[in-house]
C-alpha positions in Angstrom: -3.0 -1.5 13.7 0.1 0.5 14.6 -0.5 4.2 15.3 -0.6 6.7 12.5 1.5 9.8 12.6 -0.6 12.5 14.4 1.0 15.2 12.1 0.1 13.3 9.0 2.4 11.6 6.4 3.8 12.7 3.1 1.6 11.8 0.1 2.8 9.0 -2.2 5.3 10.3 -4.6 3.6 11.8 -7.7 4.0 10.1 -11.1 5.1 12.7 -13.7 2.0 14.0 -15.6 3.8 13.7 -18.9 4.6 10.1 -18.3 1.0 9.3 -17.4 -0.4 11.3 -20.3 1.8 9.3 -22.7 0.4 5.9 -21.6 -1.9 3.9 -23.9 -5.0 2.4 -22.2 -3.5 -1.0 -21.3 -0.3 0.6 -20.0 -2.3 3.1 -18.0 -4.2 0.2 -16.3 -0.9 -1.6 -15.6 0.5 1.6 -14.1 -2.7 2.0 -12.0 -2.2 -1.5 -10.6 1.4 -0.6 -9.8 0.1 2.5 -7.9 -2.4 0.3 -6.0 0.6 -1.8 -5.0 2.5 1.3 -3.8 -0.5 2.4 -1.7 -0.9 -1.2 -0.4 2.8 -1.2 0.6 2.2 2.0 2.6 -0.7 0.4 4.3 1.4 -2.6 5.3 3.5 -0.3 7.5 0.5 0.0 9.9 -1.4 -3.2 9.1 1.1 -6.0 8.2 -1.6 -8.6 7.6 -3.6 -6.5 5.0 -4.3 -8.6 1.9 -3.4 -7.2 -1.5 -6.7 -6.2 -3.2 -7.6 -7.4 -6.6 -8.2 -4.6 -9.1 -10.8 -4.2 -11.8 -11.6 -1.4 -14.2 -15.3 -2.2 -14.6 -16.9 0.6 -12.6 -19.3 2.8 -14.7 -21.2 6.0 -14.1 -20.1 8.9 -12.0 -18.0 7.0 -9.4 -14.3 7.1 -9.8 -13.5 4.2 -7.6 -14.9 1.7 -5.1 -13.4 -0.5 -2.4 -15.5 -3.7 -2.7 -15.2 -6.0 0.4 -17.4 -8.7 -1.2 -15.4 -9.0 -4.4 -12.1 -8.7 -2.5 -10.7 -5.6 -4.1 -10.9 -2.2 -5.7 -12.9 -1.2 -8.7 -12.1 1.8 -10.9 -13.8 3.7 -13.6 -11.8 3.3 -16.8 -13.2 6.4 -18.5 -12.5 8.7 -15.5 -9.0 7.2 -15.0 -8.2 8.0 -18.6 -9.5 11.5 -18.4 -8.1 12.4 -14.9 -4.8 10.5 -14.7 -2.8 12.6 -12.2 -5.8 13.1 -9.9 -6.5 9.4 -10.0 -2.9 8.4 -9.0 -2.6 11.2 -6.4 -6.1 11.0 -4.8 -8.5 8.3 -6.0 -6.3 5.3 -5.6 -5.1 6.3 -2.1 -8.8 7.1 -1.2 -9.9 3.6 -2.2 -6.9 2.0 -0.5 -7.9 3.8 2.7 -11.3 2.2 2.5 -9.6 -1.2 1.9 -7.5 -0.7 5.0 -10.4 0.4 7.2 -12.5 -2.6 6.0 -9.8 -4.9 7.4 -9.7 -3.3 10.8 -11.5 -5.1 13.7 -15.1 -4.2 13.2 -14.3 -2.4 10.0 -17.4 -3.4 8.1 -19.5 -1.6 10.8 -17.6 1.6 10.5 -18.9 4.6 8.5 -17.4 4.6 5.0 -16.0 8.1 5.3 -15.9 8.2 9.1 -13.3 9.1 11.6 -11.1 6.0 10.9 -11.1 6.6 7.2 -10.2 10.3 7.7 -7.4 9.3 10.0 -5.9 7.0 7.4 -6.2 9.6 4.7 -4.4 12.2 6.8 -2.1 10.1 8.8 -1.0 7.5 6.3 -1.5 9.2 2.9 -1.0 12.8 3.9 -4.2 13.8 2.0 -7.2 15.9 2.8 -10.1 13.4 3.4 -12.3 14.5 0.5 -15.4 12.3 -0.1 -16.2 13.2 -3.7 -14.4 14.2 -6.8 -15.1 17.0 -9.2 -14.4 15.2 -12.5 -16.5 15.8 -15.6 -18.6 12.6 -15.9 -20.4 13.1 -19.2 -18.4 10.5 -21.1 -18.4 8.1 -18.1 -22.1 8.4 -17.6 -23.8 8.6 -21.0 -27.5 9.7 -21.1 -28.6 8.6 -24.6 -32.4 8.8 -24.0 -34.0 12.2 -24.8 -37.1 13.3 -23.0 -38.9 16.7 -23.2 -41.3 18.9 -21.3 -42.5 22.3 -22.4 -39.5 24.1 -20.9 -36.4 22.0 -21.7 -34.7 18.7 -22.8 -33.9 16.0 -20.3 -31.3 13.2 -21.0 -32.0 9.9 -19.2 -29.5 7.1 -18.5 -30.4 3.6 -19.7 -31.3 2.7 -16.1 -33.8 5.6 -15.7 -35.2 5.0 -19.2 -35.8 1.3 -18.2 -37.8 2.5 -15.2 -40.0 4.6 -17.6 -40.5 1.5 -19.7 -41.7 -0.4 -16.6 -44.3 2.3 -15.9 -42.5 4.9 -13.8 -43.3 8.5 -14.6 -41.0 11.5 -14.1 -41.9 15.2 -13.9 -39.8 18.2 -14.7 -38.6 19.9 -11.5 -39.1 23.3 -13.2 -42.5 23.3 -14.9 -44.0 20.1 -13.3 -45.0 18.5 -16.6 -44.7 14.8 -17.2 -41.6 14.1 -19.3 -42.2 12.5 -22.7 -39.7 10.3 -24.5 -38.5 11.7 -27.8 -35.7 9.4 -29.1 -32.5 7.6 -28.3 -29.3 9.4 -29.3 -27.0 7.6 -31.6 -24.0 7.9 -29.4 
């Protein structure tokens, strides 16, 4: 890999927020793929053999994106993309492309996901602060339709946690210590 600028690079050029906001879902995904290609082109400057990642919009829950070595590409959360368009284009896509680049370094699979190499790529190639997490509201991306109660409050469980209860796992309230009891499934 060629050396990265010690002073950092300029971030990728921002897409106008008004343009992003006007895009229908299919057009937004097409634009996100174009943004992935822009980030990939930037990576080619330091790693000419880097393969272009495939792109999927099948990630669910609280994660905005994921570089997936085994599948050979990047996964993004369609709901969080739609609700956080500018931040996705400016931060999430370069964040995941930095992971993609680090995966392809010699010994990259043994490196820490948000370790020194990834931070160097974020600062030196994309000109971004190496933030590990986002602050997006995730309620619509991570629905919790199963209502449980204790004596002090309501608890909303995801389908995965509710399935664990159905298999016999028990959960207690962190505040009052009572076992949580299932009440109903919300209709959406």
